[in-house]
VEXGU-129831 format. One line per field, with one value per residue (C-alpha): residue number from 1; z negated, x negated, y. Coordinates in nm, 3 decimals, decimal comma, padded with zeros to 5 digits. Each point is the difference from the previous one (the first is absolute). Layout:
BEGIN
n: c(NUM;...)
Z: c(Z;...)
X: c(X;...)
Y: c(Y;...)
REM end
This chain:
BEGIN
n: c(1;2;3;4;5;6;7;8;9;10;11;12;13;14;15;16;17;18;19;20;21;22;23;24;25;26;27;28;29;30;31;32;33;34;35;36;37;38;39;40;41;42;43;44;45;46;47;48;49;50;51;52;53;54;55;56;57;58;59;60;61;62;63;64;65;66;67;68;69;70;71;72;73;74;75;76;77;78;79;80;81;82;83;84;85;86;87;88;89;90;91;92;93;94;95;96;97;98;99;100;101;102;103;104;105;106;107;108;109;110;111;112;113;114;115;116;117;118;119;120;121;122;123;124;125;126;127;128;129;130;131;132;133;134;135;136;137;138;139;140;141;142;143;144;145;146;147;148;149;150;151;152;153;154;155;156;157;158;159;160;161;162;163;164;165;166;167;168;169;170;171;172;173;174;175;176;177;178;179;180;181;182;183;184;185;186;187;188;189;190;191;192;193;194;195;196;197;198;199;200;201;202;203;204;205;206;207;208;209;210;211;212;213;214;215;216;217;218;219;220;221;222;223;224;225;226;227;228;229;230;231;232;233;234;235;236;237;238;239;240;241;242;243;244;245;246;247;248;249;250;251;252;253;254;255;256;257;258;259;260;261;262;263;264;265;266;267;268;269;270;271;272;273;274;275;276;277;278;279;280;281;282;283;284;285;286;287;288;289;290;291;292;293;294;295;296;297;298;299;300;301;302;303;304;305;306;307;308;309;310;311;312;313;314;315;316;317;318;319;320;321;322;323;324;325;326;327;328;329;330;331;332;333;334;335;336;337;338;339;340;341;342;343;344;345;346;347;348;349;350;351;352;353;354;355;356;357;358;359;360;361;362;363;364;365;366;367;368;369;370;371;372;373;374;375;376;377;378;379;380;381;382;383;384;385;386;387;388;389;390;391;392;393;394;395;396;397;398;399;400;401;402;403;404;405;406;407;408;409;410;411;412;413;414;415;416;417;418;419;420;421;422;423;424;425;426;427;428;429;430;431;432;433;434;435;436;437;438;439;440;441;442;443;444;445;446;447;448;449;450;451;452;453;454;455;456;457;458;459;460;461;462;463;464;465;466;467;468;469;470;471;472;473;474;475;476;477;478;479;480;481;482;483;484;485;486;487;488;489;490;491;492;493;494;495;496;497;498;499;500;501;502;503;504;505;506;507;508;509;510;511;512;513;514;515;516;517;518;519;520;521;522;523;524;525;526;527;528;529;530;531;532;533;534;535;536;537;538;539;540;541;542;543;544;545;546;547;548;549;550;551;552;553;554;555;556;557;558;559;560;561;562;563;564;565;566;567;568;569;570;571;572;573;574;575;576;577;578;579;580;581;582;583;584;585;586;587;588;589;590;591;592;593;594;595;596;597;598;599;600;601;602;603;604;605;606;607;608;609;610;611;612;613;614;615;616;617;618;619;620;621;622;623;624;625;626;627;628;629;630;631;632;633;634;635;636;637;638;639;640;641;642;643;644;645;646;647;648;649;650;651;652;653;654;655;656;657;658;659;660;661;662;663;664;665;666;667;668;669;670;671;672;673;674;675;676;677;678;679;680;681;682;683;684;685;686;687;688;689;690;691;692;693;694;695;696;697;698;699;700;701;702;703;704;705;706;707;708;709;710;711;712;713)
Z: c(-02,889;-00,364;00,202;00,167;-00,301;-00,238;00,320;-00,018;-00,366;-00,010;00,312;-00,224;-00,298;00,240;00,127;-00,308;-00,144;00,283;00,186;00,367;00,240;00,186;00,404;00,030;-00,339;00,114;00,219;-00,285;-00,272;00,214;00,005;-00,358;-00,069;00,179;-00,159;-00,360;00,050;00,169;-00,227;-00,276;00,148;00,057;-00,374;-00,032;00,308;00,097;00,047;00,309;00,212;00,300;00,241;00,346;00,190;00,252;00,216;-00,058;-00,029;-00,334;-00,371;-00,213;-00,366;-00,350;-00,136;00,331;00,133;00,355;00,106;00,310;-00,035;00,103;00,361;-00,074;-00,208;00,119;-00,062;00,275;00,246;-00,115;-00,198;-00,297;-00,162;-00,344;-00,113;-00,258;-00,021;-00,236;00,012;00,164;00,158;00,097;00,308;00,320;-00,096;-00,329;00,095;-00,191;00,017;-00,094;00,088;-00,031;00,119;-00,310;-00,029;-00,141;-00,224;-00,158;-00,067;-00,185;-00,189;-00,149;-00,051;-00,216;-00,166;00,230;00,236;00,007;00,114;00,173;00,040;00,280;00,179;-00,289;00,135;-00,006;00,160;00,065;00,085;-00,252;-00,258;-00,173;00,039;00,152;00,102;00,198;-00,186;00,151;-00,198;-00,022;-00,072;-00,017;00,239;00,256;00,076;-00,108;00,115;00,184;-00,123;-00,128;-00,122;-00,391;-00,264;-00,121;-00,302;-00,211;00,082;-00,042;-00,129;-00,038;00,385;00,124;-00,190;00,154;00,352;-00,085;-00,099;00,336;00,209;-00,078;-00,169;00,125;00,374;-00,135;00,148;-00,218;00,003;-00,298;-00,092;-00,155;00,112;-00,081;00,319;00,236;-00,200;-00,011;00,365;00,045;-00,224;00,167;00,350;-00,119;-00,111;00,295;00,211;-00,194;00,092;00,380;-00,025;-00,203;00,228;-00,322;-00,139;-00,306;-00,128;-00,080;-00,215;00,051;00,016;-00,372;-00,164;00,065;-00,117;-00,350;-00,007;00,044;-00,237;-00,297;00,009;00,117;-00,307;00,030;00,149;00,270;00,321;00,185;00,086;-00,232;-00,291;00,123;00,045;-00,315;-00,195;00,240;-00,087;-00,339;00,001;00,230;-00,245;-00,260;00,261;00,379;00,131;-00,178;00,356;00,134;00,150;-00,015;00,271;-00,234;-00,011;00,361;00,009;00,010;00,074;-00,013;00,360;-00,144;00,357;00,194;-00,022;00,261;00,124;00,084;00,140;00,102;00,043;00,395;00,208;00,155;00,379;00,240;-00,226;-00,197;-00,307;00,142;-00,212;-00,085;-00,094;-00,162;00,029;-00,105;00,182;00,247;00,314;00,006;00,261;-00,216;-00,281;-00,061;00,072;00,212;00,085;00,119;00,259;00,180;00,369;00,023;-00,129;00,104;00,261;-00,288;-00,196;-00,074;00,084;-00,146;-00,318;-00,007;00,022;-00,396;-00,131;-00,350;-00,246;-00,191;00,313;00,220;-00,221;00,123;00,323;00,026;-00,197;00,244;00,266;-00,186;-00,027;00,358;00,082;00,185;-00,308;00,078;-00,075;-00,278;-00,202;00,029;-00,202;-00,291;-00,269;00,268;-00,286;-00,091;00,339;00,055;-00,287;00,175;00,323;-00,187;-00,165;00,273;00,257;-00,007;00,110;00,308;00,166;00,262;00,053;-00,268;00,198;00,186;-00,334;-00,129;00,282;-00,041;-00,404;00,131;00,224;-00,276;-00,238;00,233;00,216;00,321;00,214;-00,050;00,336;00,021;00,080;-00,292;-00,121;00,283;-00,041;-00,345;-00,034;-00,286;-00,253;00,068;-00,333;00,066;00,314;-00,110;00,132;00,195;-00,005;00,200;-00,088;00,210;-00,159;-00,207;-00,148;00,269;00,070;00,394;-00,062;-00,225;00,071;-00,122;00,371;00,018;00,369;00,060;-00,172;00,200;00,322;-00,041;-00,218;00,087;00,285;-00,247;-00,313;00,234;00,108;-00,433;-00,064;00,228;-00,137;-00,316;-00,024;00,094;00,285;00,274;00,277;00,336;00,363;00,335;-00,013;00,295;-00,153;-00,344;-00,102;-00,405;-00,219;-00,154;-00,103;-00,368;-00,009;-00,273;-00,156;-00,338;-00,139;-00,229;00,102;-00,253;-00,273;00,227;00,084;00,430;00,178;00,375;00,276;00,267;00,367;00,365;00,150;00,404;00,140;00,299;00,194;-00,332;-00,345;-00,345;-00,351;-00,209;-00,390;00,043;-00,287;00,005;00,093;00,234;00,181;-00,014;00,170;00,298;00,038;-00,034;00,289;00,223;-00,043;00,008;00,352;00,130;-00,108;00,166;00,307;00,042;-00,078;00,282;00,239;00,259;-00,022;-00,088;00,346;00,191;-00,186;00,074;00,274;-00,066;-00,015;00,229;00,170;-00,201;00,255;00,092;-00,403;00,014;00,246;-00,092;-00,327;00,140;-00,104;-00,357;-00,066;00,193;00,146;-00,190;-00,329;00,089;00,065;-00,293;-00,175;00,166;-00,101;-00,344;-00,055;00,154;-00,225;-00,299;00,084;00,144;-00,221;-00,330;00,015;-00,312;-00,078;-00,372;00,093;-00,014;-00,316;00,113;00,273;00,067;-00,023;00,252;00,213;-00,019;00,048;00,309;00,138;-00,040;00,189;00,266;00,044;-00,065;00,222;00,284;-00,054;-00,220;00,301;00,274;-00,203;-00,081;00,344;00,073;-00,236;00,048;00,377;-00,131;-00,256;00,286;00,207;-00,239;-00,090;00,341;00,119;-00,322;00,088;00,376;-00,200;-00,229;00,319;00,166;-00,304;00,093;-00,236;-00,192;-00,179;-00,094;-00,386;00,096;00,200;-00,260;-00,231;00,191;00,095;-00,344;-00,074;00,287;-00,044;-00,344;00,207;00,209;-00,061;00,047;-00,263;-00,050;00,131;-00,318;-00,206;-00,002;-00,169;00,212;-00,114;00,170;00,265;00,206;-00,124;00,189;00,338;-00,143;-00,219;00,302;00,223;-00,314;00,096;00,320;-00,011;-00,206;00,237;00,284;-00,218;-00,137;00,239;-00,082;-00,360;-00,110;-00,302;-00,135;00,048;-00,152;-00,312;-00,061;00,114;-00,301;-00,224;00,165;00,004;-00,389;-00,044;00,185;-00,141;-00,312;00,049;00,167;-00,312;-00,240;00,270;-00,022;-00,370;00,020;00,183;-00,184;-00,306;00,151;-00,077;00,150;00,027;00,201;-00,061;00,140;00,346;00,014;-00,064;00,350;00,247;-00,174;00,116;00,321;-00,005;-00,113;00,325;00,225;-00,187;-00,020;00,385;00,173;-00,143;00,315;-00,079;-00,297;-00,338;-00,173;-00,342;-00,065;-00,055;-00,138;-00,176;-00,360;00,094;00,058;-00,314;-00,222;00,153;-00,103;-00,348;-00,042;00,102;-00,259;-00,307)
X: c(02,031;-00,091;-00,313;-00,089;-00,012;-00,220;-00,235;-00,018;-00,022;-00,285;-00,141;-00,006;-00,173;-00,261;-00,056;-00,043;-00,261;-00,203;-00,018;00,019;00,048;-00,249;00,065;-00,215;00,131;00,397;00,050;-00,109;00,178;00,300;00,007;-00,064;00,260;00,225;-00,105;00,010;00,349;00,176;-00,190;00,206;00,271;00,018;00,026;00,351;00,057;-00,071;00,367;-00,032;-00,299;00,041;-00,191;00,075;00,157;-00,124;00,253;-00,120;00,326;00,059;-00,205;00,069;00,036;-00,022;00,209;00,116;00,179;-00,028;-00,063;-00,089;-00,199;00,212;-00,001;-00,118;-00,265;-00,355;-00,111;00,306;-00,224;-00,324;00,119;-00,227;-00,044;00,090;00,237;00,114;00,336;00,127;00,348;00,205;00,313;00,271;00,195;00,050;-00,278;-00,225;-00,265;-00,279;-00,111;-00,283;-00,223;-00,389;-00,295;-00,104;-00,276;00,054;-00,263;00,105;00,335;-00,177;-00,205;00,302;00,215;-00,239;00,158;00,327;-00,168;-00,013;-00,334;00,037;-00,365;00,004;-00,289;-00,259;-00,360;-00,367;-00,173;-00,394;-00,049;00,128;-00,083;00,337;00,364;00,193;00,340;00,267;00,248;00,270;00,185;00,338;00,249;00,373;-00,017;-00,205;-00,352;-00,271;-00,324;00,096;-00,362;-00,297;-00,326;-00,017;-00,217;00,196;-00,234;00,217;00,284;00,058;-00,362;00,178;00,092;-00,327;-00,206;00,206;-00,103;-00,368;-00,055;00,226;-00,135;-00,368;-00,139;00,142;-00,060;-00,330;00,092;-00,166;-00,304;-00,152;-00,379;00,025;-00,114;00,310;00,131;-00,241;-00,034;00,422;00,034;-00,297;00,203;00,341;-00,159;-00,167;00,371;00,190;-00,290;00,143;00,299;-00,077;-00,209;00,295;00,288;00,185;00,101;00,028;-00,332;-00,056;00,181;00,279;-00,097;00,249;-00,293;-00,281;00,184;00,101;-00,391;-00,084;00,304;-00,098;-00,374;00,094;00,173;00,337;-00,061;-00,252;00,194;-00,294;-00,339;-00,174;00,187;-00,088;-00,354;-00,082;00,173;-00,136;-00,412;00,074;00,151;-00,258;-00,251;00,126;00,114;-00,173;00,232;00,321;00,158;-00,142;00,261;-00,067;00,038;00,269;00,168;00,059;00,072;00,385;-00,183;-00,349;-00,032;-00,279;00,047;-00,142;-00,366;-00,268;-00,096;00,396;00,074;-00,376;-00,105;-00,240;00,042;-00,309;-00,004;-00,255;-00,297;00,172;00,252;00,269;00,222;00,381;00,272;00,364;00,322;00,323;00,218;00,273;00,092;-00,273;-00,313;-00,233;00,206;-00,262;-00,394;-00,166;-00,405;-00,141;-00,271;-00,238;00,036;-00,391;00,143;00,348;-00,082;-00,232;00,320;00,096;00,376;00,059;-00,168;00,282;00,271;-00,145;00,081;-00,110;00,030;00,268;00,215;-00,044;00,209;00,303;-00,087;-00,017;00,341;00,127;-00,146;00,129;00,343;00,022;-00,067;00,291;00,238;-00,098;-00,357;00,019;00,216;-00,255;-00,236;00,200;-00,024;-00,192;-00,222;-00,114;-00,147;-00,092;-00,223;-00,164;-00,030;-00,211;-00,217;-00,076;-00,048;-00,299;00,115;-00,120;-00,115;00,259;00,304;00,194;00,286;-00,210;-00,137;00,355;00,105;-00,313;00,084;00,398;-00,120;-00,198;00,237;00,297;-00,143;00,116;-00,139;00,187;00,023;-00,247;00,306;00,216;-00,005;-00,013;00,361;-00,042;-00,032;-00,292;00,075;-00,248;-00,171;-00,150;-00,191;-00,327;00,044;-00,321;-00,069;-00,311;-00,182;-00,320;-00,322;00,159;00,266;00,275;00,256;00,016;00,255;00,173;00,233;00,079;-00,088;-00,389;00,031;00,178;-00,258;-00,299;00,214;-00,005;-00,326;-00,234;-00,205;-00,057;-00,092;-00,248;-00,181;00,060;-00,142;-00,342;-00,052;00,023;-00,202;-00,371;-00,143;-00,146;00,154;-00,158;00,109;-00,060;-00,139;-00,130;-00,252;-00,020;-00,271;00,149;-00,139;00,252;00,372;00,117;00,368;00,088;-00,159;00,107;-00,041;00,162;00,148;00,189;-00,032;00,172;-00,130;00,053;-00,137;00,017;-00,059;-00,288;00,099;-00,092;00,304;00,020;00,052;-00,023;-00,306;-00,221;00,028;-00,004;00,002;00,286;00,094;00,319;00,242;00,128;-00,171;00,217;00,039;-00,391;-00,059;00,222;-00,191;-00,296;00,048;00,113;-00,327;-00,224;00,174;-00,067;-00,367;-00,026;00,170;-00,318;-00,234;00,123;00,168;-00,211;00,144;00,344;-00,022;00,097;00,342;00,066;00,209;00,138;-00,092;00,113;00,365;00,069;00,084;00,293;00,104;00,045;00,236;00,226;00,025;-00,011;00,354;-00,067;-00,331;-00,204;-00,287;-00,306;00,186;-00,027;-00,351;-00,087;00,191;-00,176;-00,331;00,105;00,116;-00,320;-00,254;00,205;-00,048;-00,339;-00,155;00,158;00,215;00,040;-00,417;00,052;-00,128;-00,340;-00,097;-00,376;-00,187;-00,163;00,347;00,110;-00,237;00,045;00,351;-00,050;-00,208;00,271;00,238;-00,226;-00,028;00,426;00,092;00,008;00,233;00,221;00,065;00,027;00,219;00,268;00,051;00,071;00,228;00,172;00,034;00,175;00,242;00,044;00,145;00,221;00,163;00,049;00,165;00,240;00,061;00,118;00,189;00,213;00,010;00,235;00,259;00,359;00,151;00,196;-00,373;-00,048;-00,009;-00,247;-00,201;-00,038;-00,165;-00,213;-00,143;-00,014;-00,214;-00,235;-00,053;-00,082;-00,266;-00,151;00,008;-00,235;-00,283;00,062;-00,321;-00,171;00,292;00,055;-00,211;-00,302;00,147;00,342;-00,079;-00,058;00,352;00,199;00,036;00,125;00,248;00,111;00,031;00,192;00,271;-00,021;00,065;00,317;00,178;-00,058;00,160;00,287;00,251;-00,063;00,120;00,111;00,163;-00,309;-00,205;00,239;-00,010;-00,367;00,038;00,184;-00,254;-00,306;00,140;00,055;-00,336;-00,116;00,216;-00,165;-00,360;00,126;00,141;-00,332;-00,208;00,138;00,062;-00,436;00,006;00,180;-00,220;-00,325;-00,059;-00,163;00,153;-00,249;00,222;00,280;-00,198;-00,044;00,355;00,062;-00,201;00,173;00,308;-00,107;-00,116;00,358;00,153;-00,246;00,095;00,397;00,052;-00,340;-00,124;-00,177;-00,290;-00,055;-00,104;-00,378;00,192;00,312;00,275;00,377;00,275;-00,161;-00,320;00,076;00,219;-00,313;-00,181;00,212;00,041;-00,389;00,033;00,305;-00,261)
Y: c(08,462;-00,143;-00,181;00,359;00,158;-00,252;-00,002;00,414;00,021;-00,290;00,250;00,296;-00,182;-00,149;00,373;00,198;-00,282;00,101;-00,339;-00,023;-00,322;-00,091;-00,091;-00,261;-00,186;00,070;-00,316;-00,248;00,239;00,003;-00,418;-00,011;00,265;-00,211;-00,319;00,136;00,163;-00,304;-00,264;00,187;00,032;-00,363;-00,018;00,060;-00,093;-00,377;-00,088;00,228;-00,193;-00,182;-00,241;00,044;-00,339;-00,153;00,113;00,382;00,163;-00,025;-00,058;-00,272;00,186;-00,113;-00,316;-00,075;00,344;00,064;00,391;00,235;00,318;00,292;00,089;00,390;-00,147;00,089;-00,395;-00,089;-00,080;-00,089;-00,347;00,016;-00,344;00,125;00,283;00,192;00,135;00,269;-00,049;-00,295;00,076;-00,186;00,162;-00,207;-00,213;00,022;00,252;00,118;00,387;00,194;-00,287;-00,006;-00,259;-00,192;-00,285;-00,330;00,016;00,326;-00,199;-00,274;00,212;00,209;-00,303;-00,144;-00,295;00,046;-00,205;-00,410;-00,186;-00,309;-00,250;-00,245;-00,224;00,002;-00,098;-00,040;00,308;-00,080;00,259;00,238;-00,306;-00,036;-00,067;00,192;00,057;00,213;00,226;00,147;00,332;00,044;00,273;-00,001;-00,315;00,248;-00,164;00,272;-00,257;-00,297;-00,157;00,126;-00,189;-00,012;-00,171;-00,322;-00,098;00,329;-00,128;-00,323;-00,139;-00,350;-00,037;00,212;-00,254;-00,325;00,200;00,072;-00,370;-00,143;00,249;00,108;-00,340;-00,259;00,036;00,218;00,371;00,220;00,143;-00,136;-00,059;-00,335;-00,303;-00,195;00,079;-00,147;-00,338;-00,009;00,081;-00,279;-00,277;00,061;-00,042;-00,324;-00,152;00,142;-00,177;-00,295;00,019;00,062;-00,375;-00,158;00,150;00,064;00,342;-00,101;00,029;00,355;00,132;00,343;00,347;00,008;-00,271;00,231;00,316;-00,182;-00,081;00,409;00,041;-00,183;00,150;00,394;00,197;00,179;00,339;-00,043;00,125;00,177;-00,059;00,240;-00,219;-00,300;00,072;00,152;-00,300;-00,218;00,158;-00,108;-00,300;-00,119;00,107;-00,279;-00,252;00,033;-00,252;00,126;00,053;-00,274;-00,275;-00,367;-00,263;-00,171;00,297;00,035;-00,348;-00,145;-00,387;-00,118;-00,045;-00,273;-00,177;00,311;-00,046;00,107;-00,363;-00,039;00,392;00,082;00,381;-00,090;-00,301;-00,159;00,029;00,038;-00,016;00,308;00,073;00,224;00,171;-00,145;00,176;-00,104;00,153;-00,071;00,152;-00,268;00,182;00,253;-00,075;-00,031;-00,235;-00,273;-00,027;00,234;-00,088;00,272;-00,095;00,223;00,047;-00,192;-00,289;-00,033;-00,264;-00,210;-00,010;-00,411;00,004;-00,345;00,130;00,278;-00,256;-00,094;00,329;-00,001;-00,272;00,175;00,018;-00,306;-00,174;00,184;-00,030;-00,366;-00,021;00,181;-00,251;-00,261;00,126;00,064;-00,369;-00,168;-00,186;-00,342;00,096;00,212;-00,183;-00,295;00,303;00,081;00,155;00,263;00,197;-00,379;-00,020;00,326;-00,067;-00,312;00,116;00,320;-00,222;-00,254;00,291;00,255;00,300;00,101;-00,289;00,030;00,259;-00,082;-00,118;-00,250;-00,084;-00,048;-00,244;-00,190;-00,054;-00,066;-00,258;-00,169;-00,020;-00,033;-00,211;00,092;00,325;00,345;00,134;00,345;00,252;-00,074;00,295;00,158;00,156;00,141;00,349;00,010;00,283;00,291;-00,045;-00,390;00,158;00,213;00,382;00,108;00,276;00,120;00,321;00,182;00,084;00,307;-00,252;00,226;-00,262;-00,133;-00,283;-00,234;-00,300;-00,367;-00,101;-00,021;-00,132;00,319;00,193;-00,170;00,071;00,374;00,052;-00,267;00,136;00,336;-00,280;-00,174;00,316;00,153;-00,344;00,015;00,355;-00,088;-00,337;-00,008;00,210;-00,285;00,146;-00,021;00,074;-00,024;-00,403;-00,182;-00,199;-00,201;00,237;00,061;-00,274;-00,215;00,086;-00,133;-00,160;00,244;00,348;00,117;00,338;00,250;00,303;00,248;-00,233;-00,340;-00,278;-00,032;-00,323;-00,004;-00,202;00,133;-00,154;00,179;00,106;00,033;00,305;-00,128;00,181;-00,023;-00,173;00,162;-00,116;00,111;-00,153;-00,150;-00,024;-00,372;-00,297;-00,101;00,331;-00,028;-00,329;00,060;00,342;-00,195;-00,269;00,303;00,162;-00,330;-00,060;00,333;-00,005;-00,326;00,116;00,295;-00,267;-00,236;00,265;-00,142;-00,372;00,148;00,205;-00,327;-00,017;00,404;00,004;-00,347;-00,355;-00,265;00,019;00,303;00,231;-00,295;00,034;00,333;00,015;-00,277;00,162;00,407;-00,019;-00,019;00,090;00,257;-00,084;00,253;-00,144;-00,366;00,018;00,208;-00,280;-00,258;00,121;00,120;-00,371;-00,175;00,238;-00,112;-00,353;-00,009;00,253;-00,086;-00,333;-00,174;00,101;00,224;00,338;00,130;00,272;00,023;00,089;-00,343;-00,127;00,163;00,002;-00,407;00,053;00,148;-00,299;-00,196;00,234;00,028;-00,433;00,022;00,310;-00,199;-00,305;00,191;00,260;-00,263;-00,204;00,353;00,088;-00,380;00,037;00,291;-00,110;-00,322;00,243;00,267;-00,323;-00,164;00,357;00,060;-00,323;00,056;00,340;-00,104;-00,238;00,246;00,247;-00,260;-00,111;00,101;00,193;-00,310;-00,075;00,377;-00,085;-00,317;00,258;00,253;-00,224;-00,117;00,311;00,048;-00,283;00,070;00,392;-00,126;-00,187;00,218;00,376;00,277;-00,083;-00,339;-00,187;00,146;00,015;-00,347;-00,230;-00,178;-00,357;00,073;00,198;-00,351;-00,110;00,289;-00,149;-00,287;00,239;00,160;-00,331;-00,139;00,350;-00,090;-00,359;00,092;00,208;-00,247;-00,326;00,224;-00,107;-00,387;00,059;00,356;-00,123;-00,118;00,290;00,225;-00,232;00,025;00,329;00,163;-00,209;00,142;00,333;-00,017;-00,092;00,305;00,259;-00,188;00,063;00,388;00,084;-00,077;00,134;00,344;-00,049;-00,027;00,249;00,238;-00,124;00,015;-00,343;-00,278;-00,327;-00,243;-00,313;00,227;00,039;-00,404;-00,014;00,169;-00,230;-00,253;00,112;00,000;-00,311;-00,134;00,206;-00,215;-00,358;00,131;00,093;-00,137;-00,322;-00,053;00,241;-00,153;00,150;00,018;-00,205;-00,123;00,285;-00,044;00,210;-00,120;00,033;00,381;-00,013;-00,131;00,289;00,250;-00,117;00,001;00,384;00,035;-00,168)
REM end
């Protein structure tokens, strides 16, 4: 009733003044009246505020009390966040009566100095250009504002300055117009790169030292971008380099050993200087040294050169190899650091692959041969092998890894295609005669600032020949030989016609070998071998039209004898193969182990394509090798123990040969001496199991061991 009386009196006064309520402003006026009235009430009832609890039923009041809205309240079902009660009455529970919704900002405004303010998480805000913190406002234990961004410089100038130095200046996270920031970033990056090269993390000073550098120069009270820029502009007018870091200030250690000579930025490879990147991050995929190689140059990368890393890193790799030697050898090299120095001084880098060069040096130093597989069981630390990163013309990474052979297996064909497109243009297709002038052995051009060296060659396309630029001299030589043979076949088509359906005795030979090689494939193999031998043989490959014409004349003269001799040799091989196969089919089950061994040896001699892939000098011995296998079977029953004794030793040599051959295949390495050793093993088998067939030269275990030792050198 009191409220109504006051309201009536005020309404009467307004009417006497002639004032009227505007219908459009009524909602706004009502809201303003509501806020004003309740803010006025809050001034005397701050102890009666409440915040709805998380369970939603009760309200948390001042100083830890807990109350409930009276069931008759109009707010009981509306669940406001904050309420003000005219009174708190305790009956069965503590109830708030005559309650109204209020806003926490009203409470904060009315409470004034009674609220408590906490500040936390001060940090640099680059967008605002100042240090800000989060503010929490509480009254009587109730949180009015849980988190509010506020400028921190006015609250705690000292800490704000520390944050400004640490989070804005040290990382360079402020939009300054000063040139000092770019200078300092560049210098820090250079010193950080020294850490990667030296593989140690104690060269660059920590952030505290850099912050201390700025603290000595930036005056107190500067904690915002605006204040800093005003001071900086004035200071730089007196000393333009006042904020410039120096190399000495950034380095804990001199790192004088990290020089351009020891840790170059590029590696000379394939006629170009390819970029190197250093990274010190043990366990990371890019730890160590990364060489970026354009796809076009992938096949030209020198695998042996990569094993030497860079001068500043090779010492650690040599030390690893020496520590991995058997103890008996390692003890003869102590102290190891002196041995490493002696090797590096005596051996020029890149002459051979590092393991091979180190073995050669050890042979001289120790007076005995170190086996090639001495380090096969040792896992080389990742950072001691170059990571090769292959990129396309746009610089996009295509693949990367430390296994160069695997990268070439994956991208080798694409690399050759890219190289051909990047190199000098000389492509010709559909050639059937030599009418294109001279063909140089190599061509060099500059593409995109990079020196490209390629090797022109004729490529056999079957029904014609094309000219292509090959990326390695080895691949170019193989392609050139096949291309020349094809051109000669076109020139001698009439002379070759007599062998198109086979030479003397071919039909019988094909029948004898039918279970092993299809007739059409056998004939194609024979013709390819005959053409290669008759048309080229041991002659140098022609590169001029005159030389090619002379080669054709020689080939026409040689073709009849070579062709007829080859088909007669095939007949001998086919007969020996048939005899051996027949004997194998009649062996009892008790000889199954020996039969399996003989079949493996037979199939290594005669297989699809054997006539073309077997060296011409060895083809004539194949019948004798097959006959020796047959004699071994025939003589086995006479002395099984003797056969078994020699069989174990010979099988061991074959296993060693096969393992080395597989290693060469995986590494993409060609080792001519190993193929000679393979035929030496064939002769060893003849001398042990079929002496009556004789060998072209004396063969023994000792001779085989000496030959293997030569391979190990």
